[in-house]
N, C-alpha and C positions, 0 to 999 in steps of 0.2 A: 489473727495471730503471728504474733511476734517471736521470731526464733532467738536464738542466743547474740547473733550481730544486732538487737532491736532491731530487723525489720521484717516487717509485715510480709507473708507472705502474697505470693500477686495471683489473682484471680484471672479469669480468663478474661475480662474488661479490661485488665488492669494492662495486663499483654498486647492487647488490641491498642488501645489508648499508647503505650507506648513504642510500638511497631510502625504508628501511621506515620510519625515523620520520616521512618527511614524507606516509607512507602515513597514518599515525594522526593526524598533524596534519590533514589532509585530509578523514578519514574523521569528525572530531570537525564541522570545519567545516562540512561537507557536514547532519550533522544541527540543525545551528545554522541554515544556509542553507531547508533544508524545510523544516522544524517549528517554526519560529518565530513566522511569521505565524498558525496556526492555534491556540498557544499565547495570546498574548498578542492579538489578537483577541475569544477566549473572553472575557479576562478584560478588555474592553471599550475597545481601541484602532481608530481609526481608522484610515484610511487617511495620515493627514497625522502621529498620535501613531505609528504603526506605523514613517513612516521617521525621524522622531524619534530613536526607538532605535535604529534602526541608525545614528545618529548614531557610536554606538560605536564602532566599527567603524573610520573616517576618523580620527576623534580621536584615537583610543589606537593609531594608524598613525602617525601625521604627530609625534606626542610620542614615543612606546615605543619606535618602532623606531629614531629618530634613535639615542635617548639610549641604550638596550640596544644598538646598534652598536656606537657608540663604548663605552660600558664594558668591551665584549665584547675593543677592541682593544687594550685596557690592560688584561686581569685577568690577575692571577700566578697559575696556579692548578697544583697538580699534575694535577688533573683538565681541563686546558687550556681554553683562553679561550672555547670557545663554550659545551662541552657543560655547565656548569653551569646556562647559559640556557636551552640544550631540554630539560632533563627538571625543572628548577626550574617552566617555563613550565606542561610538559607532566602536573606535578598539580595543581598552582593550577588550572587548565582544567578541571581533568577532577571537581573539589571541585564546581564551580559547572556543569558542565554536570547534576550529577548533581540538586543544587538549583535549576534554572530550572524545569523540568515542574512541580515541586510549588510552585510560587511562591506558588498562590492556598490551599492547607494551610497552606504557612507561614505566611502573612498570620492566617489562622483560627486560629492559635496564640495572637495578640492579643487576644482575644477580640472587642467589638464595633471592630473595625476597621472603619475607612470601605471605602467599595467600591474604590479606587481604590490600597488599599493593596498587592495580589497583587500588579497591574502595576506598581504601582515597583519591587516588588522582582525581580520576573523583567529590569527595565529593567537596576538593580543587577547581575543575573545574569549581563545579556550582555556589560554594560560590562565587565567582570571574566574573562568568557570569551574576549573580544577581544582584551582587553590579554594574554592570558596568551597567546593564540594569537600576539599580533605579537610578546613577549619571546622563541617561541623561535623566527619566520620569519626575522626578519631573520641573525641569529647561522648560521640554520641556510645561509641564502642563502652567508653571508659564509665558511661553511666551506668553501666549493667550491673559493677562489681557493686558501684554507688548506692543504689537503690535495691536489688533483686537479694535474696537469699540465696547463699551459693546450693544449696540441693538444687538450685531451680536458673542456675545460669546455662548450664545445655538448652534447659526448655527456653528460655530467652532468647538466646541466639537462635535455637529453634525459628521462634518469631519472625525474628529479623530476615531470618530466611526467607520466610513465610513473605513478607511484606517486601524484599526483592522481588522474590516470583510474578507477584499480586503486581508490583507496581512498574515492572517491564512488560508485564504481558498489559496493561493496559497502553502504556506508552509506545508499544510494540505495534498491538491490532487495531485501535483506533482508525490511523487512513486506511489499510485495506478493508477492515471491516465497510467504511462508510462508503467505499467505491465498489465493494462488493454490492452492496444492497441497498445504496442509494442512487449507484455510478456518480460519486461526489469526490473527486481528486480532491485531498485536502491540500493545502498548500506547505510547506516546508516553515515559510515564514511561522505560519500558526500553525503548524507542531511543535514548531519553539515556545511560543506563548504559552499554549498548553502546558507544557513542563516548566513555565517561571511560575504560574497560578497553583499547579500543583504541589510544586517543593515551596511555595509559604507556606501556601493554607496547612497544609498537612503538616508542615515542623510547629506552625502555629499552634495547634491542635494537641502536639506534645509535649511543648515547651506549658499548654496551660492545665494541663492534665495530671501529668507528673510531677511529684512534689520531690524534691530534693532535701536534704538536712540540714541546715543551718548553716553556712560557713566562715561566719563573723568570728575570726578568731580570735584569740588573745593575742599580746606581745609573745608570750613564753610558747606559747604552741604556733606559733608563724615560726619561732626560733630552729623548732626541731624541723623545718622543711629540707629536702635533700638541696644540694649544692648544683653543679655543673653536671650539664649534657653528661662530661664523659665520665663524671662520678656516677649519673644514672646510669649509660652506656655498663658501665664495670659492675654494678646493682643489680644487672638485669640478667645477666649472662652467672652471676653470682646464685640464680635463683637455685638452679637445680643445672645437672649436667646436661637433661633431658630438654634443655630451651633449647640449646646450640644444636639439638635434632630438629625441633618444631621446625626453630627456623629454617631450617635448610632446607627441609621439606615443603614449607613455606615458597622459598626460594624459585625450587625448580616448579611449584605447582605454578605458579601464576607468570612463569617462562608459559608453561601451557595454555593458562588463560588467556592470556593477551594475545596469543598467537590467531586466536578465534576470534578475540572482541573486537582488533585491530582492523584486521583483514576481511571479517566476514562478509562484511559489506561488498567492499571490492573484489572479492572472489564471486561472489553471488553474480554483480554486473558483467562482470569481464570472462570469467572461467562459464560459470552456468549459463547466461546469458548472452555470452560471444560478444559483450560491446567491446571493439576495440581503444585506446587508450585515447580517450575525446582533446587530450591537452595537444597532441600532433596534429590535429584535424584543422582545417579552415571553417570557420563560421558555418558553410552552408550546410558543410561532409556533417560537422558537429549533430547539425537540426534534425537530421534525419536518423540519428540511435539515441535523442532525446526518450523519443517514446516508450523504443524499449528498457532507454535507465531510469525512465519510471518505475514500470514496468517488475524490472531486478527489486529495484529497488522495494519497492512493497510488498517481493518475494524473501526480500532478507528480513522485511519489518516480521512478518507470517511465520519463518522459520526462528523470530528471536522470541517472538511471541508462544512458541510451541517450546521451546527450547525453557523459557520464565515459568511455562503454566505449568512443565513437568518438575520444578523448582518448586512453585508453589504449592503442587499436591505432595510433596511428600517430603517439604520440609517438617515440618511436626512429627510425622512417623519414626524422618530419618533422628530424631531426638529423642524419641521413646525407644528408637531402636540398639541407639548408642547408650541409653541408658542402660539397656538390658544385657545388651553383647559386650560393650565395653568400646571407646568413640574412636579406636585405631583397628578394630576390625574391620567398621563398618567404612570407616572410611577408603577401607585401601580397597576395597568393594567398589566404592561409587569411585574413586579416581583410575581403577581397572577398566568399567563402562565407560567411562570420555576417551581412555587411547583406546579402547576397540571404535568406538563412533566415530573420532577423527580420522581413524583410518581407513572407515568407508568412506567420507567425505573427502578425500586425498585420491583416492583410487575408483570409486564412481564420481569424478566430479562432473561430468556434463550431466547429470541424469537426478532434476529434483527433486523427485520424490525420495531417492534413496539419501539426500544433500535434506532433508528434513527432519528424513528419520533419524540420523547423525546425530540432528540437534535435539531432536527430542531426548534422544538416547545420553546427551551431554548433559542434559538439564539433572540428571540423577548425580553428576557428581559436583556439577554449579550447588547444588542444593548441601553435599555434605563441604563445601569448600567454603561455604558464608559461614557456617557453623563450627562444623568438629574441632578445626584447627585453635579456634579462639575460646573454642567451651578445653580442650588442650593445655593452652596457652594459663588461662584464669583460674587454674588449681595451683597457682604458683605464686601471685601477685599479692603483693603484702599490702595491707588497707592505706591509704593515704599516696598511693602512687599508681593508681591507677592508669590516669590520662599519659604520664611520663612511659608505663610501660606498654601502654597498645601506642606510643606515638612510635616507640623505638622500631617496635614488631612490624610497624606497617613498613619499617626501609624494607621485609625480605618483600614487602610486597609491590612495591613501587621500586626499589631495585631493578627487580626483573625488567623490568616493562622496558629500559635506559637498551637491556640486548635485544629485544624485539626490537623496538624502535629505530634499535641502529642498524646491528647486522643481520637479521632478520627482516629489515627493509631493505638495505643492501642487497641482500640474495637476492630479493624478488626484482629488483629493481634493474640486476645485472641477467636476470634468467628471460630475453626478452622471446617472445614470438615473432618470426615476423608472416605476416601472408598480406603478401604483394605490400602495396599501397598504406595498410593497417599494421600498425603493433600492439601486444599484448603482453602479460607476462604468468609466471607459470606461480600467481596466487598459492594452488594444492599445497605447494612446497609448506604454506607455514605450518599444514595440519600435522606432515611427517614430523618437521622439529617440537611443533608441540604434543604430539605422541610420544616422542622418545624423552620429555622433561616429566612429563606427565608419570611416564614406568616409571623415571627416576625416584620421583616422588615417592609412591605407592612403597617401591622394593627400602627409600629411607623410611619412611610411617613404618614397615615391620623392626626397624632396628626402637624405634617409643619404646620405654617402658612404661607401663600404665600403675 
C-alpha cells in the first residue's frame, strides 16, 4: 500500500533487510572501539596519543559525511543515490580492518623502521576505517526518508538501533564466549577479520534487497539542486528554530557518549583490573601483565555486549513508546538513566559487577540516542535534501569527539597515579565529565518543542 509520498509501507521483512547493513557497519565499529586501545597501547600510545588517534572519527565525520551526503543527494546512478556509497565504504573499510591489527608486522617489513612506525601505520588505518564508515553511514541515514514513509521514520530509526545493538553484541561477545565455553582465546587479528567480513557481507545484502527510486534525472531537475555547503548550512538552520536546539542537545549528548566509548576499555584494563601503564615498562615487565590485560579486554567486551544487548532489546519498544508519549519525554528519561549509570561506574570504579551493571543501564540511553534525535530532526527535512541534512547534523555528533579526544584525553594524561615504579591514570574522570554533559543534554531536550 502506497501513501501520498508514493512510498510503500515497510513490512517487518523490509525493515530487517534495511537494517542488516547497519548491523555490519556497527559490528566493524564496535570492534574498532573495543580493541583499538590494546593494539595502540602495545605499539606505545599514551592516553593523550590514543586520544589524538581517535580524532580520526570526528574529523572524518565533520568533513566526509557532509560532503558525501551532498554528493549522494546529487548522484545519478542506475544503482541509486545512496547504495554506491554504502557498498564502497564497506569494502574499503574492511580492507583497513584487516590491516590495522597487523600494523607492527607491516612496519617490520621495512627493515630498520623506527619504533613509532607501527603506531603511525595503525593511526593511518584507523583514519581510513573511520572515513569509510562515515562514507557509508551518512547516506544510510539519508536512505530512510528516501524509501520509508514518513509515519514509519521513528520505527525505521528504531530498527537501526536494534541493528546497532545486535551487531555490537555479536562483535563484543564472540571472543569472551569462545573463551568461556571452549577455552579458546580468539586473537585480535582474527576478530578484526571477522568484523571485515561482517561489514561487507551485511552491507551487500541491504544493497541488493532495498530498492531506491530512479535517480537518472533530467537536466532541468539537475539544475534545481542546491548550491554550496554554506548555502546548505544556512538552509539547514532555517528549517525551524527547534533544529538548533536539537543540534545543541546532540552536541552535549555525544561528548557524554564518547567519554565512555573512547576510554572504557582502558578504564577496564587500568582501573577495574589495575594494570599499570605498559608503555612505561620494560619488555619483561610488560609480559607479566599481558595475561591480565587480555582478561580485562575480554571483560570490556562482555560489558559492551551487555550495553548493546540492552540497546537491542529495547530499541523497538523505545520507538513504540516515542510514538505514544512523544520523542522528547522518552529521550529525557533515557538520558537521565545514562547519567545515573556513569556516576555508578565512576564512584564504584573497582567493582566489576557494579561497572557491568552501569554499562547495562547505559544501554537504555544508547538505544534512544541511536534513534530519537534523528526522528526529531526528520520532521523538518525537505525532500531531496536528506543526505545534506544528515551530513550537516553529523557535525554535531563528530564535533564533540574533538573535545573528548583532546581535552578529556589531556586531563586523563595529566592525572597520574604513582605506585612505586608503576604508573596509572584516573580514567574514571571521563565518566564524571560525561555525566555532566548528558545531564546538560537532558535539560536542553526539555526545551525542544514537539
